[in-house]
C-alpha positions as CSV (number, residue, x, y, z in Angstrom):
1,M,271.2,49.9,-6.0
2,S,270.8,45.9,-4.8
3,G,273.1,44.2,-3.1
4,A,274.0,40.4,-3.3
5,R,270.8,38.8,-2.1
6,P,268.6,35.5,-3.3
7,E,266.6,37.0,-6.1
8,I,262.7,37.4,-5.7
9,Q,260.3,36.0,-8.0
10,V,256.9,38.4,-8.1
11,R,253.6,37.2,-9.3
12,N,251.3,38.4,-11.9
13,P,248.0,39.2,-10.4
14,R,245.9,38.8,-13.7
15,S,248.3,35.5,-15.0
16,G,249.3,34.0,-11.6
17,E,252.0,33.4,-12.9
18,A,256.0,34.7,-11.9
19,D,257.0,37.3,-14.9
20,Y,259.1,39.7,-12.6
21,T,262.5,39.0,-10.7
22,L,263.6,41.5,-7.6
23,V,266.9,41.6,-6.4
24,P,266.3,43.3,-2.8
25,A,268.9,45.6,-1.0
26,D,270.9,44.5,1.7
27,R,272.0,46.4,4.2
28,S,275.1,47.9,3.0
29,A,273.0,49.2,-0.4
30,V,270.6,50.6,2.0
31,D,273.2,52.3,3.5
32,D,275.2,53.6,0.9
33,A,271.9,55.0,-0.4
34,C,270.8,56.8,2.5
35,T,274.5,58.2,3.1
36,G,274.6,59.6,-0.3
37,L,271.0,61.6,0.2
38,R,272.1,62.8,3.1
39,G,275.2,64.5,1.9
40,N,273.4,66.1,-0.3
41,Q,270.3,67.2,2.0
42,G,271.7,70.2,3.4
43,A,272.0,72.3,0.4
44,W,268.3,71.1,-0.6
45,A,266.9,72.3,2.5
46,S,269.1,75.4,2.2
47,A,268.2,76.3,-1.1
48,G,264.7,77.6,-0.2
49,L,260.9,76.7,-0.6
50,E,260.8,78.2,-4.0
51,H,263.9,76.1,-5.7
52,R,262.0,73.0,-4.0
53,I,258.7,73.6,-5.6
54,S,260.2,74.3,-9.1
55,V,261.8,70.9,-9.1
56,L,258.9,69.0,-8.1
57,R,256.8,71.1,-10.4
58,A,259.7,69.9,-13.0
59,F,259.3,66.4,-11.4
60,A,255.4,66.5,-12.0
61,K,256.5,67.3,-16.0
62,S,258.5,64.5,-16.0
63,L,255.5,62.4,-15.1
64,E,253.2,63.3,-17.8
65,E,256.1,62.8,-20.4
66,N,256.9,59.3,-18.7
67,R,253.0,58.7,-17.6
68,E,252.5,55.5,-20.0
69,S,255.6,53.6,-19.0
70,L,254.6,54.2,-15.3
71,V,251.0,53.6,-15.5
72,E,251.5,50.0,-17.6
73,A,254.2,49.1,-14.6
74,L,251.2,49.8,-12.1
75,V,249.2,47.6,-14.2
76,L,251.1,44.7,-14.4
77,D,252.0,45.1,-10.1
78,T,247.8,45.4,-9.3
79,G,246.3,43.6,-12.2
80,R,243.6,46.8,-12.9
81,R,244.3,49.5,-15.3
82,A,241.5,52.8,-14.5
83,I,243.0,52.9,-10.7
84,S,246.3,52.8,-11.9
85,I,246.4,55.8,-14.2
86,V,244.4,57.7,-11.2
87,E,247.2,56.7,-9.2
88,V,249.9,58.5,-12.0
89,D,247.4,61.8,-12.9
90,I,246.2,62.8,-8.8
91,I,250.3,63.4,-8.3
92,A,250.6,66.8,-10.1
93,P,247.5,67.9,-8.0
94,A,248.7,66.7,-5.3
95,I,252.2,68.5,-5.7
96,E,250.3,71.6,-6.0
97,R,248.2,71.1,-2.7
98,W,251.3,70.7,-1.0
99,V,252.7,73.8,-2.6
100,K,250.0,75.7,-1.3
101,I,250.1,74.7,2.6
102,A,253.7,74.9,2.6
103,K,253.5,78.8,1.0
104,E,251.0,79.4,4.1
105,L,252.8,78.4,6.3
106,E,256.4,79.4,5.0
107,E,256.7,82.6,7.8
108,D,257.8,81.8,11.3
109,P,255.7,82.3,14.2
110,V,257.2,85.3,16.0
111,G,255.9,86.9,19.7
112,R,256.4,87.8,23.4
113,S,256.0,85.9,26.4
114,S,252.8,86.5,28.3
115,A,254.4,86.1,31.7
116,L,257.4,87.8,31.0
117,P,256.6,90.7,28.4
118,F,260.2,91.8,27.4
119,I,261.4,88.3,26.5
120,A,260.8,87.7,22.8
121,Y,260.4,84.9,20.9
122,T,260.5,83.5,17.0
123,I,259.8,79.4,16.4
124,T,261.7,77.8,13.0
125,K,261.0,74.7,11.4
126,R,264.3,72.1,10.9
127,P,263.4,69.8,8.9
128,Y,264.8,66.1,9.6
129,G,267.4,64.9,7.4
130,L,266.3,61.7,5.8
131,V,262.7,60.3,5.5
132,G,261.9,56.8,5.4
133,I,258.8,55.3,3.6
134,I,258.3,51.7,3.4
135,S,255.0,51.7,1.2
136,P,252.4,48.9,0.7
137,W,251.0,46.9,-2.6
138,N,247.4,47.7,-2.4
139,F,248.2,51.6,-4.2
140,P,251.6,51.4,-4.8
141,L,252.4,54.4,-6.0
142,T,250.2,56.8,-4.3
143,L,251.2,55.3,-1.3
144,S,254.9,56.1,-1.9
145,I,254.0,59.3,-3.0
146,M,251.8,60.6,-0.2
147,D,254.4,61.1,2.2
148,A,257.6,61.9,-0.1
149,L,255.8,64.7,-1.4
150,P,255.6,66.9,1.6
151,A,258.6,65.5,3.1
152,L,260.7,66.4,-0.2
153,L,259.3,70.2,0.2
154,A,260.2,70.7,3.8
155,G,263.5,70.6,2.7
156,C,264.2,66.3,3.6
157,A,265.8,63.7,1.5
158,V,263.4,60.8,1.1
159,I,264.0,56.8,0.2
160,I,261.2,55.0,-0.6
161,K,261.1,51.0,-0.5
162,P,258.2,49.7,-2.1
163,S,256.1,46.3,-1.6
164,E,258.2,43.3,-2.8
165,V,254.4,42.4,-4.0
166,T,254.0,45.0,-6.4
167,P,258.1,46.3,-7.5
168,R,257.4,47.1,-10.9
169,F,256.4,50.2,-11.0
170,A,259.9,51.3,-9.3
171,A,261.7,51.4,-12.1
172,P,259.8,53.7,-14.7
173,L,259.5,55.8,-11.1
174,R,263.3,55.7,-10.8
175,R,263.5,56.5,-14.6
176,V,261.3,60.3,-13.8
177,I,263.7,61.1,-10.6
178,A,266.5,61.4,-12.9
179,D,264.9,63.2,-16.0
180,T,264.0,65.8,-13.4
181,P,267.6,68.3,-12.7
182,G,267.7,68.5,-9.1
183,L,265.7,65.8,-7.5
184,G,268.3,62.5,-7.9
185,G,270.2,63.3,-5.3
186,V,267.6,63.5,-2.9
187,F,265.1,61.1,-3.2
188,T,265.4,57.8,-4.8
189,V,263.8,54.5,-4.7
190,I,265.5,50.7,-3.5
191,D,264.0,47.2,-3.9
192,G,263.4,45.3,-1.2
193,D,261.7,43.0,1.3
194,G,261.5,43.0,4.9
195,E,264.9,42.8,5.6
196,T,265.6,45.8,3.6
197,G,262.7,47.4,5.2
198,T,264.7,46.6,8.4
199,A,268.0,48.0,7.7
200,L,265.9,50.9,6.4
201,V,264.4,51.6,9.7
202,D,268.2,52.1,10.9
203,S,269.4,54.5,8.9
204,V,267.0,57.4,8.9
205,D,265.4,60.3,11.1
206,V,261.8,59.8,10.3
207,I,260.3,56.5,9.2
208,C,256.6,56.4,7.4
209,F,254.7,52.9,7.0
210,T,251.6,51.6,5.6
211,G,250.5,48.4,6.2
212,S,249.6,45.4,8.7
213,V,249.6,45.6,12.2
214,P,252.1,43.2,13.3
215,T,254.7,44.8,10.8
216,G,253.9,48.0,12.2
217,R,254.1,47.3,15.5
218,A,257.7,45.8,14.9
219,V,258.7,49.1,12.8
220,G,257.5,50.8,15.8
221,E,259.7,48.9,18.1
222,Q,262.4,49.5,15.9
223,A,262.1,53.2,15.5
224,A,261.5,53.7,19.4
225,R,264.8,51.9,20.1
226,N,266.3,54.4,17.5
227,F,264.5,57.4,18.8
228,I,263.5,58.3,15.8
229,P,259.3,59.4,15.0
230,A,257.1,56.4,13.3
231,F,254.0,57.7,11.0
232,L,252.0,55.0,10.7
233,E,249.3,54.2,9.1
234,L,247.9,50.3,9.9
235,G,244.5,48.2,9.5
236,G,241.3,49.3,9.6
237,K,238.2,47.2,10.2
238,D,235.7,50.2,8.9
239,P,232.0,50.0,9.9
240,A,228.7,52.0,8.5
241,I,226.0,52.5,10.5
242,V,222.8,52.8,8.2
243,L,219.9,54.4,10.5
244,D,216.2,54.0,9.8
245,S,215.7,57.9,8.6
246,A,218.5,57.2,6.0
247,D,217.9,57.3,2.2
248,V,217.7,53.8,1.5
249,E,218.9,53.8,-2.0
250,R,222.0,56.3,-1.1
251,A,223.3,54.3,1.4
252,A,223.3,51.0,-0.9
253,T,225.0,52.5,-3.8
254,A,227.3,54.2,-1.9
255,L,228.3,50.8,0.3
256,L,228.5,48.9,-2.4
257,R,231.5,51.0,-4.0
258,G,233.0,51.8,-0.6
259,S,233.4,48.2,0.3
260,I,234.4,46.9,-3.2
261,L,236.6,49.4,-5.1
262,N,240.0,48.2,-5.4
263,A,238.3,44.9,-4.6
264,G,238.3,46.6,-1.4
265,Q,242.2,46.1,-1.1
266,A,242.0,49.5,0.6
267,C,242.0,50.3,4.7
268,Q,239.4,52.8,4.6
269,S,237.0,49.7,3.0
270,I,233.8,49.5,4.7
271,E,234.1,46.0,6.0
272,R,231.2,46.1,8.5
273,I,227.7,47.5,7.9
274,Y,225.2,47.7,10.7
275,V,221.5,48.9,9.3
276,A,218.4,49.4,11.3
277,K,216.1,47.1,11.5
278,A,213.0,49.4,10.0
279,I,215.0,49.9,7.0
280,Y,217.0,46.5,6.7
281,E,215.1,43.9,4.4
282,D,214.8,47.2,1.9
283,F,218.5,47.8,2.5
284,L,219.6,44.4,1.9
285,A,217.6,43.8,-1.2
286,R,218.7,46.5,-2.7
287,L,222.3,45.8,-1.7
288,I,221.9,42.3,-3.2
289,E,221.1,42.9,-6.8
290,K,223.8,46.0,-7.3
291,A,226.4,43.3,-6.4
292,Q,224.9,41.1,-8.4
293,A,225.4,43.8,-11.6
294,V,228.9,44.0,-10.7
295,T,231.5,42.4,-13.2
296,L,234.5,40.8,-12.9
297,N,236.9,42.7,-14.7
298,W,238.4,39.8,-16.9
299,P,239.1,38.7,-19.7
300,D,239.3,42.1,-21.0
301,I,241.3,44.9,-18.6
302,G,239.3,47.4,-20.6
303,E,235.8,46.2,-19.0
304,G,234.3,44.9,-16.0
305,H,234.2,46.6,-12.6
306,L,236.5,44.4,-10.2
307,G,239.8,43.6,-10.8
308,P,241.9,40.7,-9.1
309,I,243.4,39.9,-5.8
310,I,246.5,41.7,-5.8
311,F,248.1,39.3,-3.0
312,E,248.3,35.9,-3.1
313,R,248.4,34.9,0.3
314,Q,244.7,37.8,0.5
315,A,243.1,35.1,-1.2
316,A,243.3,32.6,2.0
317,V,242.4,35.3,4.3
318,L,239.0,36.2,2.5
319,V,238.4,32.3,1.9
320,K,239.4,31.8,5.9
321,Q,236.6,34.2,6.5
322,I,233.8,33.0,4.4
323,D,234.2,29.8,6.0
324,D,234.2,30.7,9.0
325,A,231.0,32.6,9.1
326,R,229.7,29.8,7.0
327,A,230.2,26.8,9.3
328,K,228.7,29.5,12.2
329,G,225.3,29.7,10.1
330,A,226.1,32.6,8.4
331,V,224.2,32.6,4.9
332,V,226.3,34.4,1.6
333,H,223.7,35.6,-0.6
334,T,226.4,36.8,-3.9
335,G,229.7,35.5,-4.6
336,G,231.1,33.7,-1.9
337,E,233.4,32.0,-4.2
338,I,237.6,32.3,-4.8
339,E,237.3,32.3,-9.0
340,E,240.9,31.3,-10.8
341,H,241.3,32.7,-13.6
342,G,244.8,32.6,-14.0
343,G,244.8,35.3,-10.5
344,F,242.4,34.8,-7.9
345,W,239.4,36.9,-8.0
346,L,236.1,37.7,-5.8
347,R,232.9,39.0,-6.5
348,P,230.7,41.3,-4.2
349,T,230.1,38.5,-1.4
350,V,227.0,39.9,0.8
351,I,226.7,37.9,3.5
352,T,224.1,37.7,6.6
353,G,223.1,35.7,9.7
354,L,226.3,37.1,11.3
355,T,227.1,37.9,15.1
356,N,230.0,40.5,15.9
357,D,232.3,38.0,17.1
358,M,232.5,36.0,14.0
359,K,235.9,36.4,12.5
360,I,234.1,38.4,9.6
361,M,233.5,41.1,12.1
362,Q,236.7,41.2,13.9
363,E,239.7,40.7,11.6
364,E,240.6,42.7,9.1
365,T,239.1,41.7,5.7
366,F,241.2,43.5,2.6
367,G,238.3,42.0,-0.2
368,P,235.0,42.6,-1.4
369,L,233.2,40.7,1.4
370,L,229.8,42.6,2.8
371,P,228.7,41.5,5.7
372,V,225.5,42.9,7.1
373,I,224.0,42.9,10.5
374,P,220.8,44.6,11.7
375,F,220.4,46.9,14.9
376,D,217.8,47.7,17.2
377,S,218.6,50.5,18.8
378,V,221.5,53.2,17.8
379,D,223.0,52.4,21.4
380,D,223.6,48.4,20.1
381,A,225.0,49.8,16.5
382,V,227.7,52.1,18.3
383,A,228.8,49.4,20.6
384,M,229.2,46.8,17.5
385,A,231.1,49.7,15.8
386,N,233.0,50.3,18.2
387,D,233.8,46.0,19.4
388,S,237.0,46.4,17.4
389,L,240.9,46.6,17.6
390,Y,240.8,49.2,14.8
391,G,239.9,52.6,14.6
392,L,241.0,54.1,11.1
393,S,237.5,55.6,9.8
394,A,233.9,55.2,9.6
395,C,230.4,56.5,8.0
396,V,226.9,57.1,8.9
397,F,224.0,57.7,7.0
398,A,220.8,59.5,8.3
399,G,218.0,61.5,6.8
400,T,220.2,64.8,8.4
401,E,223.6,65.7,8.7
402,E,222.6,66.6,12.1
403,E,221.8,63.2,13.2
404,A,224.6,61.2,10.9
405,I,227.4,63.8,12.7
406,A,225.7,63.3,16.4
407,V,226.1,59.6,16.0
408,G,230.1,59.9,14.0
409,R,230.7,61.5,17.5
410,R,230.6,58.5,19.3
411,I,232.1,55.9,16.4
412,E,235.9,55.4,18.0
413,A,237.3,56.7,14.5
414,G,239.5,59.2,12.9
415,G,238.0,59.7,9.5
416,I,233.8,59.9,9.4
417,S,232.4,59.8,6.1
418,I,228.9,61.5,6.3
419,N,225.8,60.1,4.0
420,D,228.8,58.6,2.2
421,A,231.3,55.8,2.4
422,A,235.2,55.9,2.5
423,L,235.7,60.0,1.5
424,T,238.9,60.0,3.4
425,A,240.3,58.3,0.4
426,L,239.5,61.6,-1.4
427,V,239.8,64.6,1.3
428,Y,243.0,65.2,1.7
429,E,243.1,68.4,3.2
430,A,240.7,66.4,6.5
431,E,243.1,66.1,9.6
432,K,242.5,62.8,11.4
433,S,243.8,60.5,14.1
434,A,243.9,56.6,13.7
435,F,242.4,55.3,16.4
436,K,243.2,52.3,18.8
437,L,246.2,49.6,16.7
438,S,244.9,51.4,13.0
439,G,248.1,54.0,13.3
440,M,250.1,56.0,15.3
441,G,251.6,59.7,14.7
442,A,250.7,63.0,13.4
443,S,248.0,63.0,10.1
444,R,249.2,62.6,7.0
445,M,247.1,65.2,5.4
446,G,246.2,68.4,5.9
447,R,248.8,70.9,7.7
448,S,250.0,68.2,10.0
449,G,251.1,66.4,6.7
450,Y,253.4,68.8,6.3
451,M,254.5,69.6,9.8
452,R,255.6,66.4,10.9
453,F,258.2,66.8,9.1
454,F,260.2,69.5,11.2
455,R,261.4,69.8,14.0
456,K,260.6,73.1,15.8
457,Q,263.9,75.3,16.9
458,S,262.8,78.8,19.3
459,F,265.0,81.5,19.5
460,M,264.4,83.2,22.5
461,V,265.8,87.0,23.1
462,N,265.5,88.7,26.1
463,T,265.1,92.7,25.3
464,A,265.8,93.9,29.0
465,E,268.1,93.3,32.0
466,V,269.5,89.9,32.7
467,F,268.1,88.3,36.3
468,P,271.1,88.5,38.6
469,I,271.5,85.3,40.5
470,D,271.1,87.5,43.7
471,Q,267.3,87.6,42.5
472,F,266.9,83.6,43.6
473,D,268.5,84.0,46.7
474,E,267.0,82.2,49.4
475,G,268.1,84.6,52.5
476,K,265.7,87.6,50.3
477,A,263.1,85.1,49.5
478,E,259.6,86.5,51.3
């Protein structure tokens, strides 16, 4: 499925060495793959929902049978084991969740016009033919399958192009697909780079992209020229607001996890922490103590909390933000230095003495940095939280849910966690929209995450006499 293009040497994030070779597909290979998928999609859609459910349940069974090879490939791709296991094990429950939603929405709405009651209508769903998915490197399998499952259930064919930074899992995933009767003709994974992704956008009917704002903007512009929908989940700079009524221990515990899980390499990571002055010193002391207790997942992959920085370029981003903050007077309490153990590692880095205009407070971090700023009033906290190009998610800690939600309503972000952090990664039923540059298109969660893969077609039936043209004679108008 790959064209004759130069090989890409793929780096191992733990060892730092190139130990895998990728041959990116060229435009011709992409076109051929898409043509084959389109040829099979009609039968897939017409076979009915129950057939598609049975095939996806067989896919879940095949995943279980190939679990170890898929996990091992993800471990090599990302350098961490526990989260790789989770990425595989959450697929079967996800299938059942989407099955439930699909069954709830299977019936076509019917009704009558309120203005013309003698006209009845039925609204039917027509799946898009071919859905393209361009997935990122931080959760390679999860962020590929998350969009593929509802699209397949809807009756679409699906083609995935994973990131060239983490491509190893694609081969075992292709084997799982091949081992699932009835699935290979409508679902495939193609190896590639940015050029492959560009070809893909020209060959599909819908594009789902998760990644950076600059690349997402390019994908959206290309999709607009092609008049196809683009569902974009882009960068985040998620703020946390900790009010003076909050449980300080709870807030410090949750925000450490929410900031550094997967070494902070997650869109929903907390990247800015605003704390009421009355509890600031107490909160900071607890956060520093918890951060100092975190251990690296090295040298033994079976121990420790924090894995490596997956993409080597991200290490340079972290250094730039830390150096900029230090140069402008910030204080680094923990971490703060990239450690080279073959790959690149960074311990949790708590930083204070910041202003809201520093790089670390404005640019996406995607790493285990915890910048903390005290605030005088809730208005100040909300203003700083909203002083961002991003609006993916946020969190608020307060003494009561009502107090926290009242503040959360003022934050310009789609998913607001209350008295916890980064819940958007755990709650798949809650629909939410990205604000500002954090994305575009219908929510990938809940019912919206399924319905976005359909066009709607209405059948309107006049059960009375038709209107004669004389009814619109200007000479008879009153």
